SEGUVEX-342246 format. One record per residue (C-alpha): residue number from 0; residue in one letter; x, z, y. Coordinates in nm, 3 decimals. Example, Ala and Ser with C-alpha at 12.3 -4.5 7.8 and 13.67 -1.06 7.14 Angstrom:
<recs>
{resi = 0&resn = a&xx = 1.230&zz = 0.780&yy = -0.450}
{resi = 1&resn = s&xx = 1.367&zz = 0.714&yy = -0.106}
</recs>
This chain:
<recs>
{resi = 0&resn = x&xx = -1.660&zz = 0.009&yy = -5.289}
{resi = 1&resn = x&xx = -1.286&zz = 0.040&yy = -5.228}
{resi = 2&resn = x&xx = -1.268&zz = -0.319&yy = -5.099}
{resi = 3&resn = x&xx = -1.553&zz = -0.254&yy = -4.855}
{resi = 4&resn = x&xx = -1.386&zz = 0.063&yy = -4.730}
{resi = 5&resn = x&xx = -1.056&zz = -0.123&yy = -4.692}
{resi = 6&resn = x&xx = -1.228&zz = -0.401&yy = -4.493}
{resi = 7&resn = x&xx = -1.387&zz = -0.153&yy = -4.254}
{resi = 8&resn = x&xx = -1.062&zz = 0.038&yy = -4.215}
{resi = 9&resn = x&xx = -0.874&zz = -0.283&yy = -4.133}
{resi = 10&resn = x&xx = -1.146&zz = -0.389&yy = -3.886}
{resi = 11&resn = x&xx = -1.132&zz = -0.048&yy = -3.721}
{resi = 12&resn = x&xx = -0.752&zz = -0.059&yy = -3.692}
{resi = 13&resn = x&xx = -0.768&zz = -0.413&yy = -3.552}
{resi = 14&resn = x&xx = -1.036&zz = -0.319&yy = -3.298}
{resi = 15&resn = x&xx = -0.841&zz = -0.013&yy = -3.184}
{resi = 16&resn = x&xx = -0.519&zz = -0.215&yy = -3.159}
{resi = 17&resn = x&xx = -0.685&zz = -0.479&yy = -2.944}
{resi = 18&resn = x&xx = -0.834&zz = -0.211&yy = -2.723}
{resi = 19&resn = x&xx = -0.491&zz = -0.060&yy = -2.660}
{resi = 20&resn = x&xx = -0.316&zz = -0.386&yy = -2.568}
{resi = 21&resn = x&xx = -0.413&zz = -0.376&yy = -2.198}
{resi = 22&resn = x&xx = -0.264&zz = -0.025&yy = -2.171}
{resi = 23&resn = x&xx = 0.063&zz = -0.148&yy = -2.320}
{resi = 24&resn = x&xx = 0.090&zz = -0.437&yy = -2.076}
{resi = 25&resn = x&xx = 0.030&zz = -0.222&yy = -1.770}
{resi = 26&resn = x&xx = -0.332&zz = -0.332&yy = -1.742}
{resi = 27&resn = x&xx = -0.282&zz = -0.496&yy = -1.402}
{resi = 28&resn = x&xx = -0.141&zz = -0.182&yy = -1.245}
{resi = 29&resn = x&xx = 0.059&zz = -0.227&yy = -0.926}
{resi = 30&resn = x&xx = 0.435&zz = -0.243&yy = -0.944}
{resi = 31&resn = x&xx = 0.735&zz = -0.360&yy = -0.751}
{resi = 32&resn = x&xx = 0.696&zz = -0.715&yy = -0.627}
{resi = 33&resn = x&xx = 0.967&zz = -0.959&yy = -0.732}
{resi = 34&resn = x&xx = 1.047&zz = -1.042&yy = -0.369}
{resi = 35&resn = x&xx = 0.948&zz = -0.832&yy = -0.072}
{resi = 36&resn = x&xx = 0.832&zz = -1.029&yy = 0.230}
{resi = 37&resn = x&xx = 1.036&zz = -0.980&yy = 0.547}
{resi = 38&resn = x&xx = 0.847&zz = -0.981&yy = 0.876}
{resi = 39&resn = x&xx = 0.969&zz = -0.993&yy = 1.235}
{resi = 40&resn = x&xx = 0.772&zz = -0.909&yy = 1.551}
{resi = 41&resn = x&xx = 0.623&zz = -1.257&yy = 1.576}
{resi = 42&resn = x&xx = 0.507&zz = -1.249&yy = 1.214}
{resi = 43&resn = x&xx = 0.357&zz = -0.905&yy = 1.258}
{resi = 44&resn = x&xx = 0.172&zz = -1.011&yy = 1.574}
{resi = 45&resn = x&xx = 0.029&zz = -1.312&yy = 1.387}
{resi = 46&resn = x&xx = -0.089&zz = -1.089&yy = 1.104}
{resi = 47&resn = x&xx = -0.256&zz = -0.846&yy = 1.344}
{resi = 48&resn = x&xx = -0.426&zz = -1.136&yy = 1.525}
{resi = 49&resn = x&xx = -0.545&zz = -1.277&yy = 1.190}
{resi = 50&resn = x&xx = -0.700&zz = -0.936&yy = 1.116}
{resi = 51&resn = x&xx = -0.947&zz = -0.967&yy = 1.404}
{resi = 52&resn = x&xx = -1.257&zz = -0.773&yy = 1.308}
{resi = 53&resn = x&xx = -1.078&zz = -0.526&yy = 1.084}
{resi = 54&resn = x&xx = -0.860&zz = -0.223&yy = 1.138}
{resi = 55&resn = x&xx = -0.486&zz = -0.262&yy = 1.075}
{resi = 56&resn = x&xx = -0.268&zz = 0.036&yy = 0.992}
{resi = 57&resn = x&xx = 0.109&zz = -0.002&yy = 0.991}
{resi = 58&resn = x&xx = 0.335&zz = 0.274&yy = 0.865}
{resi = 59&resn = x&xx = 0.703&zz = 0.245&yy = 0.949}
{resi = 60&resn = x&xx = 0.891&zz = 0.415&yy = 0.667}
{resi = 61&resn = x&xx = 1.205&zz = 0.419&yy = 0.452}
{resi = 62&resn = x&xx = 1.283&zz = 0.514&yy = 0.094}
{resi = 63&resn = x&xx = 1.529&zz = 0.784&yy = 0.204}
{resi = 64&resn = x&xx = 1.269&zz = 0.961&yy = 0.422}
{resi = 65&resn = x&xx = 1.103&zz = 1.264&yy = 0.252}
{resi = 66&resn = x&xx = 0.810&zz = 1.276&yy = 0.497}
{resi = 67&resn = x&xx = 0.745&zz = 0.904&yy = 0.439}
{resi = 68&resn = x&xx = 0.718&zz = 0.968&yy = 0.067}
{resi = 69&resn = x&xx = 0.446&zz = 1.227&yy = 0.131}
{resi = 70&resn = x&xx = 0.258&zz = 0.987&yy = 0.359}
{resi = 71&resn = x&xx = 0.240&zz = 0.699&yy = 0.110}
{resi = 72&resn = x&xx = -0.011&zz = 0.879&yy = -0.120}
{resi = 73&resn = x&xx = -0.229&zz = 0.949&yy = 0.185}
{resi = 74&resn = x&xx = -0.234&zz = 0.577&yy = 0.261}
{resi = 75&resn = x&xx = -0.321&zz = 0.513&yy = -0.104}
{resi = 76&resn = x&xx = -0.624&zz = 0.742&yy = -0.056}
{resi = 77&resn = x&xx = -0.729&zz = 0.539&yy = 0.248}
{resi = 78&resn = x&xx = -0.677&zz = 0.218&yy = 0.049}
{resi = 79&resn = x&xx = -0.908&zz = 0.354&yy = -0.223}
{resi = 80&resn = x&xx = -1.178&zz = 0.450&yy = 0.029}
{resi = 81&resn = x&xx = -1.178&zz = 0.145&yy = 0.257}
{resi = 82&resn = x&xx = -1.192&zz = -0.211&yy = 0.122}
{resi = 83&resn = x&xx = -0.933&zz = -0.464&yy = 0.232}
{resi = 84&resn = x&xx = -1.189&zz = -0.657&yy = 0.435}
{resi = 85&resn = x&xx = -1.225&zz = -0.363&yy = 0.677}
{resi = 86&resn = x&xx = -0.878&zz = -0.203&yy = 0.663}
{resi = 87&resn = x&xx = -0.540&zz = -0.371&yy = 0.620}
{resi = 88&resn = x&xx = -0.263&zz = -0.123&yy = 0.537}
{resi = 89&resn = x&xx = 0.098&zz = -0.234&yy = 0.578}
{resi = 90&resn = x&xx = 0.391&zz = -0.019&yy = 0.468}
{resi = 91&resn = x&xx = 0.669&zz = -0.164&yy = 0.682}
{resi = 92&resn = x&xx = 1.008&zz = -0.053&yy = 0.554}
{resi = 93&resn = x&xx = 1.301&zz = -0.008&yy = 0.788}
{resi = 94&resn = x&xx = 1.546&zz = 0.024&yy = 0.497}
{resi = 95&resn = x&xx = 1.869&zz = -0.176&yy = 0.539}
{resi = 96&resn = x&xx = 1.808&zz = -0.383&yy = 0.225}
{resi = 97&resn = x&xx = 1.514&zz = -0.444&yy = -0.002}
{resi = 98&resn = x&xx = 1.714&zz = -0.328&yy = -0.307}
{resi = 99&resn = x&xx = 1.640&zz = 0.039&yy = -0.233}
{resi = 100&resn = x&xx = 1.275&zz = -0.046&yy = -0.185}
{resi = 101&resn = x&xx = 1.261&zz = -0.241&yy = -0.512}
{resi = 102&resn = x&xx = 1.404&zz = 0.057&yy = -0.702}
{resi = 103&resn = x&xx = 1.167&zz = 0.298&yy = -0.529}
{resi = 104&resn = x&xx = 0.860&zz = 0.083&yy = -0.601}
{resi = 105&resn = x&xx = 0.955&zz = 0.043&yy = -0.967}
{resi = 106&resn = x&xx = 0.935&zz = 0.419&yy = -1.013}
{resi = 107&resn = x&xx = 0.637&zz = 0.468&yy = -0.779}
{resi = 108&resn = x&xx = 0.398&zz = 0.170&yy = -0.796}
{resi = 109&resn = x&xx = 0.167&zz = 0.115&yy = -0.500}
{resi = 110&resn = x&xx = -0.141&zz = -0.085&yy = -0.412}
{resi = 111&resn = x&xx = -0.026&zz = -0.107&yy = -0.050}
{resi = 112&resn = x&xx = 0.116&zz = -0.420&yy = 0.109}
{resi = 113&resn = x&xx = 0.487&zz = -0.347&yy = 0.141}
{resi = 114&resn = x&xx = 0.690&zz = -0.546&yy = 0.392}
{resi = 115&resn = x&xx = 1.050&zz = -0.533&yy = 0.511}
{resi = 116&resn = x&xx = 1.106&zz = -0.507&yy = 0.887}
{resi = 117&resn = x&xx = 1.333&zz = -0.769&yy = 1.037}
{resi = 118&resn = x&xx = 1.494&zz = -0.742&yy = 1.378}
{resi = 119&resn = x&xx = 1.369&zz = -0.498&yy = 1.637}
{resi = 120&resn = x&xx = 1.010&zz = -0.459&yy = 1.516}
{resi = 121&resn = x&xx = 1.024&zz = -0.079&yy = 1.523}
{resi = 122&resn = x&xx = 1.179&zz = -0.078&yy = 1.871}
{resi = 123&resn = x&xx = 0.899&zz = -0.304&yy = 1.999}
{resi = 124&resn = x&xx = 0.647&zz = -0.040&yy = 1.893}
{resi = 125&resn = x&xx = 0.849&zz = 0.247&yy = 2.040}
{resi = 126&resn = x&xx = 0.925&zz = 0.393&yy = 1.698}
{resi = 127&resn = x&xx = 1.195&zz = 0.658&yy = 1.732}
{resi = 128&resn = x&xx = 1.142&zz = 0.845&yy = 1.407}
{resi = 129&resn = x&xx = 0.970&zz = 0.784&yy = 1.078}
{resi = 130&resn = x&xx = 0.716&zz = 0.795&yy = 0.939}
{resi = 131&resn = x&xx = 0.538&zz = 0.640&yy = 1.234}
{resi = 132&resn = x&xx = 0.180&zz = 0.519&yy = 1.218}
{resi = 133&resn = x&xx = 0.042&zz = 0.246&yy = 1.440}
{resi = 134&resn = x&xx = -0.329&zz = 0.175&yy = 1.404}
{resi = 135&resn = x&xx = -0.496&zz = -0.127&yy = 1.562}
{resi = 136&resn = x&xx = -0.869&zz = -0.156&yy = 1.620}
{resi = 137&resn = x&xx = -1.068&zz = -0.463&yy = 1.524}
{resi = 138&resn = x&xx = -0.970&zz = -0.632&yy = 1.851}
{resi = 139&resn = x&xx = -0.599&zz = -0.593&yy = 1.780}
{resi = 140&resn = x&xx = -0.546&zz = -0.319&yy = 2.040}
{resi = 141&resn = x&xx = -0.333&zz = -0.015&yy = 1.962}
{resi = 142&resn = x&xx = -0.569&zz = 0.277&yy = 1.901}
{resi = 143&resn = x&xx = -0.311&zz = 0.521&yy = 1.763}
{resi = 144&resn = x&xx = 0.069&zz = 0.529&yy = 1.767}
{resi = 145&resn = x&xx = 0.242&zz = 0.847&yy = 1.659}
{resi = 146&resn = x&xx = 0.534&zz = 0.973&yy = 1.454}
{resi = 147&resn = x&xx = 0.479&zz = 1.217&yy = 1.171}
{resi = 148&resn = x&xx = 0.306&zz = 1.251&yy = 0.837}
{resi = 149&resn = x&xx = -0.068&zz = 1.307&yy = 0.864}
{resi = 150&resn = x&xx = -0.300&zz = 1.442&yy = 0.595}
{resi = 151&resn = x&xx = -0.593&zz = 1.233&yy = 0.474}
{resi = 152&resn = x&xx = -0.833&zz = 1.476&yy = 0.644}
{resi = 153&resn = x&xx = -0.687&zz = 1.384&yy = 0.984}
{resi = 154&resn = x&xx = -0.652&zz = 1.008&yy = 0.932}
{resi = 155&resn = x&xx = -0.985&zz = 0.943&yy = 0.762}
{resi = 156&resn = x&xx = -1.201&zz = 1.029&yy = 1.068}
{resi = 157&resn = x&xx = -0.980&zz = 0.808&yy = 1.289}
{resi = 158&resn = x&xx = -1.011&zz = 0.512&yy = 1.051}
{resi = 159&resn = x&xx = -1.383&zz = 0.578&yy = 0.998}
{resi = 160&resn = x&xx = -1.449&zz = 0.576&yy = 1.373}
{resi = 161&resn = x&xx = -1.252&zz = 0.254&yy = 1.423}
{resi = 162&resn = x&xx = -1.427&zz = 0.084&yy = 1.130}
{resi = 163&resn = x&xx = -1.769&zz = 0.182&yy = 1.271}
{resi = 164&resn = x&xx = -1.669&zz = 0.053&yy = 1.615}
{resi = 165&resn = x&xx = -1.619&zz = -0.302&yy = 1.491}
</recs>
């Protein structure tokens, strides 16, 4: 009887241990990418053109910007609601180097596509302060371009309307 109990106890411990392994490894959770892609105006235009048929949201932000940090979770909510085949969300950093971004993303993982702005991308969009959201419709036309942090309750109807209009 003791051997049988020992067998079942060992099997139970083994099963529980195997079940916990994914949690120990991070379980595929997002984290800081090893290298953050840098994009200039030309690269951004190509990406927007490639997104024909889906809405593209670009947030210009920086790690040192408190309002930007409050906007990122809102974009995460949008990411959770709308699949990638209807909404592409780009968090375009205007930080001077990607080192600050790497450190920030290590402590605050994200499912968003994070890019580093190169050149005068923000100037081309008329960005004067951050955060700044630029939303393109499915045809690649600017539907919304405004500075400030917006709550989910304000952005969701805008995205919903643009997604329905495709």
